[in-house]
DRENMI-182561 format. One record per residue (C-alpha): x, y, z; residue number from 0; chain. Coordinates in steps of 0.25 Angstrom, whole numbers. Example, Ala and Ser with C-alpha at 12.3 -4.5 7.8 and 13.67 -1.06 7.14 Angstrom:
2
       x       y       z     i   ch
      49     -18      31     0    A
      55      -4      29     1    A
***
This chain:
382
       x       y       z     i   ch
    -108      38      21     0    A
     -92      37      25     1    A
     -89      24      33     2    A
     -86      26      47     3    A
     -70      23      50     4    A
     -66      15      62     5    A
     -55      26      64     6    A
     -61      39      70     7    A
     -53      52      74     8    A
     -58      61      84     9    A
     -53      74      87    10    A
     -53      78     101    11    A
     -49      92     107    12    A
     -42      96     119    13    A
     -56      96     127    14    A
     -56      80     124    15    A
     -68      71     125    16    A
     -77      83     129    17    A
     -75      90     116    18    A
     -78      79     107    19    A
     -91      79      99    20    A
    -101      68     102    21    A
     -98      62      89    22    A
     -83      62      92    23    A
     -86      56     105    24    A
     -94      45      99    25    A
     -82      42      89    26    A
     -73      40     101    27    A
     -82      31     109    28    A
     -84      22      98    29    A
     -70      20      95    30    A
     -64       6     100    31    A
     -51      14     104    32    A
     -47      29     104    33    A
     -34      33     100    34    A
     -27      47     104    35    A
     -18      54     112    36    A
     -18      53     127    37    A
     -23      67     130    38    A
     -35      64     120    39    A
     -38      50     126    40    A
     -39      55     140    41    A
     -51      64     137    42    A
     -59      52     133    43    A
     -69      44     141    44    A
     -61      33     149    45    A
     -70      21     143    46    A
     -64      23     128    47    A
     -52      14     124    48    A
     -41      23     120    49    A
     -26      22     115    50    A
     -16      33     116    51    A
      -8      36     104    52    A
       7      34     105    53    A
      17      45     102    54    A
      22      46      91    55    A
       9      41      85    56    A
      10      40      69    57    A
      20      28      70    58    A
      10      20      77    59    A
      -3      25      71    60    A
      -6      15      61    61    A
      -2       3      70    62    A
     -11       9      82    63    A
     -23      10      73    64    A
     -21      -3      68    65    A
     -22     -10      82    66    A
     -35      -4      84    67    A
     -49     -11      82    68    A
     -62      -5      80    69    A
     -65       9      80    70    A
     -53      19      83    71    A
     -54      33      87    72    A
     -42      42      86    73    A
     -41      55      94    74    A
     -36      68      87    75    A
     -34      82      92    76    A
     -45      91      87    77    A
     -47      90      72    78    A
     -41      77      68    79    A
     -37      82      54    80    A
     -30      95      59    81    A
     -16      89      61    82    A
     -22      77      67    83    A
     -22      62      66    84    A
     -34      61      57    85    A
     -25      66      46    86    A
     -14      55      49    87    A
     -24      44      50    88    A
     -31      49      37    89    A
     -18      50      29    90    A
     -15      35      34    91    A
     -27      30      28    92    A
     -36      29      39    93    A
     -52      32      38    94    A
     -56      41      48    95    A
     -68      46      55    96    A
     -65      60      61    97    A
     -71      68      72    98    A
     -64      82      73    99    A
     -64      91      85   100    A
     -60     106      85   101    A
     -46     107      81   102    A
     -36     115      90   103    A
     -34     124      78   104    A
     -48     128      78   105    A
     -49     130      93   106    A
     -36     139      92   107    A
     -42     148      81   108    A
     -54     149      89   109    A
     -47     153     101   110    A
     -38     163      93   111    A
     -49     169      84   112    A
     -42     164      72   113    A
     -49     160      59   114    A
     -47     148      51   115    A
     -43     156      39   116    A
     -33     165      46   117    A
     -26     153      53   118    A
     -16     143      49   119    A
     -15     130      57   120    A
       0     123      57   121    A
       1     110      63   122    A
      14     105      68   123    A
       8      92      75   124    A
      19      82      72   125    A
      26      92      62   126    A
      37     103      62   127    A
      34     116      68   128    A
      41     122      56   129    A
      28     120      49   130    A
      23     133      56   131    A
      34     142      48   132    A
      27     140      35   133    A
      14     147      41   134    A
      21     158      47   135    A
      17     172      41   136    A
      14     186      47   137    A
       0     186      54   138    A
      -3     172      51   139    A
     -11     164      62   140    A
      -6     150      64   141    A
     -10     139      73   142    A
       0     129      76   143    A
      -4     115      80   144    A
       7     106      87   145    A
      21     109      90   146    A
      27     116     103   147    A
      27     130     107   148    A
      42     130     107   149    A
      44     125      93   150    A
      33     135      88   151    A
      40     147      95   152    A
      53     144      89   153    A
      48     143      75   154    A
      41     156      76   155    A
      53     163      81   156    A
      62     157      71   157    A
      53     161      59   158    A
      51     176      65   159    A
      37     174      71   160    A
      42     175      85   161    A
      32     187      87   162    A
      20     179      83   163    A
       9     177      93   164    A
       9     162      97   165    A
      -2     157     105   166    A
      -3     143     112   167    A
     -18     137     112   168    A
     -17     125     121   169    A
     -27     114     124   170    A
     -38     121     116   171    A
     -52     116     119   172    A
     -47     110     132   173    A
     -50     116     147   174    A
     -35     119     148   175    A
     -35     127     134   176    A
     -25     138     135   177    A
     -20     149     126   178    A
      -7     156     128   179    A
       5     164     122   180    A
      12     153     114   181    A
      26     160     117   182    A
      24     160     131   183    A
      24     145     135   184    A
      24     131     130   185    A
      10     126     128   186    A
       5     111     129   187    A
       4     101     117   188    A
     -10     105     113   189    A
      -7     118     109   190    A
     -11     126      97   191    A
      -2     138      93   192    A
      -7     150      87   193    A
       3     160      80   194    A
      -1     173      75   195    A
      11     175      66   196    A
      21     187      66   197    A
      33     186      58   198    A
      39     187      44   199    A
      32     183      32   200    A
      37     172      23   201    A
      30     168      10   202    A
      26     153       8   203    A
      33     153      -5   204    A
      43     163     -11   205    A
      51     162       1   206    A
      64     171       0   207    A
      77     163      -2   208    A
      82     166      12   209    A
      71     159      18   210    A
      78     146      15   211    A
      91     141      20   212    A
     100     137       8   213    A
     113     135       2   214    A
     110     141     -11   215    A
     102     129     -17   216    A
      89     137     -16   217    A
      78     139     -26   218    A
      77     154     -25   219    A
      63     161     -23   220    A
      60     166     -37   221    A
      63     152     -43   222    A
      57     145     -31   223    A
      44     154     -34   224    A
      44     150     -49   225    A
      46     134     -46   226    A
      35     134     -35   227    A
      26     142     -45   228    A
      27     130     -55   229    A
      28     119     -45   230    A
      13     125     -40   231    A
      12     120     -27   232    A
      -2     114     -23   233    A
      -6     111      -8   234    A
      -2      97      -4   235    A
       8      95     -15   236    A
      21      88     -14   237    A
      34      95     -20   238    A
      48      88     -23   239    A
      58      99     -21   240    A
      70      91     -28   241    A
      84      97     -26   242    A
      78     106     -15   243    A
      90     113     -11   244    A
      85     122       0   245    A
      70     117      -1   246    A
      64     130      -5   247    A
      55     125     -16   248    A
      49     113      -8   249    A
      48     123       5   250    A
      40     133      -3   251    A
      32     123      -9   252    A
      28     118       5   253    A
      25     132      11   254    A
      16     134       0   255    A
       5     126       6   256    A
       5     117      19   257    A
       2     104      12   258    A
      13     105       2   259    A
      24      96       3   260    A
      38      95      -2   261    A
      50      86      -3   262    A
      64      92      -5   263    A
      74      83     -11   264    A
      89      88      -8   265    A
     101      79      -9   266    A
     110      88      -1   267    A
     107      85      14   268    A
     111      99      19   269    A
     101     105       9   270    A
      90      95      13   271    A
      92      99      28   272    A
      92     114      24   273    A
      78     111      16   274    A
      72     106      29   275    A
      77     117      37   276    A
      71     127      27   277    A
      58     119      26   278    A
      56     120      42   279    A
      60     135      42   280    A
      50     137      31   281    A
      38     129      37   282    A
      38     117      29   283    A
      45     106      38   284    A
      37      95      31   285    A
      45      97      18   286    A
      52      84      15   287    A
      67      84      13   288    A
      73      72       5   289    A
      88      72       5   290    A
      94      64      -7   291    A
      96      66     -22   292    A
      85      66     -32   293    A
      80      58     -40   294    A
      83      47     -30   295    A
      77      56     -18   296    A
      64      57     -26   297    A
      61      43     -27   298    A
      53      40     -14   299    A
      46      54     -14   300    A
      30      56     -15   301    A
      26      61     -29   302    A
      27      76     -29   303    A
      17      86     -35   304    A
      28      95     -39   305    A
      43      95     -40   306    A
      54     106     -40   307    A
      68     102     -44   308    A
      78     112     -39   309    A
      90     103     -39   310    A
      95      90     -45   311    A
      89      93     -59   312    A
     101      88     -66   313    A
     102      74     -58   314    A
      97      63     -67   315    A
      83      58     -65   316    A
      78      70     -56   317    A
      70      77     -66   318    A
      65      65     -72   319    A
      60      59     -58   320    A
      53      72     -55   321    A
      46      72     -68   322    A
      41      58     -65   323    A
      33      62     -54   324    A
      24      71     -63   325    A
      25      82     -53   326    A
      26      97     -56   327    A
      40     100     -58   328    A
      49     113     -57   329    A
      64     111     -59   330    A
      75     122     -58   331    A
      89     121     -65   332    A
     100     131     -65   333    A
     110     123     -73   334    A
     112     120     -88   335    A
     111     105     -85   336    A
      98     108     -77   337    A
      92     117     -87   338    A
      94     106     -98   339    A
      87      96     -89   340    A
      75     105     -88   341    A
      75     109    -103   342    A
      74      94    -106   343    A
      63      92     -96   344    A
      55     104    -103   345    A
      57      98    -116   346    A
      53      84    -111   347    A
      41      88    -102   348    A
      37     103    -105   349    A
      33     112     -93   350    A
      40     125     -91   351    A
      55     129     -93   352    A
      60     142     -89   353    A
      73     150     -84   354    A
      72     158     -72   355    A
      81     170     -70   356    A
      80     178     -58   357    A
      88     192     -56   358    A
      89     200     -43   359    A
      92     215     -42   360    A
     105     216     -34   361    A
     115     228     -32   362    A
     125     230     -43   363    A
     135     240     -40   364    A
     127     252     -37   365    A
     115     247     -44   366    A
     105     235     -45   367    A
     107     224     -55   368    A
     101     211     -58   369    A
     108     199     -52   370    A
     102     186     -59   371    A
     101     173     -52   372    A
     104     159     -59   373    A
      94     156     -69   374    A
      85     144     -67   375    A
      78     134     -77   376    A
      64     130     -72   377    A
      57     118     -78   378    A
      42     117     -73   379    A
      34     105     -77   380    A
      19     100     -73   381    A
***
């Protein structure tokens, strides 16, 4: 039988103490101290010993918990593992007993008549509202947790989704619950936003080149697709995008699945700033941008599952450092010097070596002819 932890997390809805199950109430009453937000603690019986979380919480979280003795109960909103504090505590190594309540997302779906399968939940609690952009697609049903109405409206309009139906669901489960037009007014902080998407489609991968802001240093769509096919992203994996240019490979890797992570390494500060703008625009603001030269900038990075080398291949030590990680690697070269390095890597390590040449049909006089792009040598290795 699992040993009981001294740290319990209890999910509590907008209906407060009245909405807790008998087991959840018992967990709260048995605690020597109950920690939570002021609005949550106000709904508890007055005889309980409570402490209000500071804001911001995370810098002081471990210190506050270390100060407590005996049993500790932490209050969370709804389901503690849905954008809640339980995930934060678990990731910091705390053993937990968790009593979930019905989440705001579940209540919102019940009010709207939306099924679990057809609804995507995007959390911007403590995160950038740009995350919503990744999920936008024609006729898609989204629930957005956190953020402000003004930020969400601005993003929807900027991405061409200003005609979407936007619904604000406030204080779900409480006596003052309200459902209203999200375009019409500014609702309170305990609001879930529902978006019935109406706007242009944009693929998760295989983005057109004009979707990216760039200065010419861009891995074009056909080459990007070839690279990603060999990088073979799996959910939750980490990519290094070395010599990232416009960041297109790292961005598409991140868009492939919401758990995917990427680090874009770019030595040029202007390009590094451009990568972050592209990441925000295309819905993956968590993409980490490291400004600095490789291989030095790679030293302190977490071990990757895959690496794309789009620039800096001829810099001594870059390819060797990447091979040392034992990650899946795809490297592109367009010069004779880069091609020689990739040929040597193929001879030494094996893998796959190929040259890719793409030609596009364009007007030629009164006719149509083929216009070739610069051939690229690609080495891929597992």
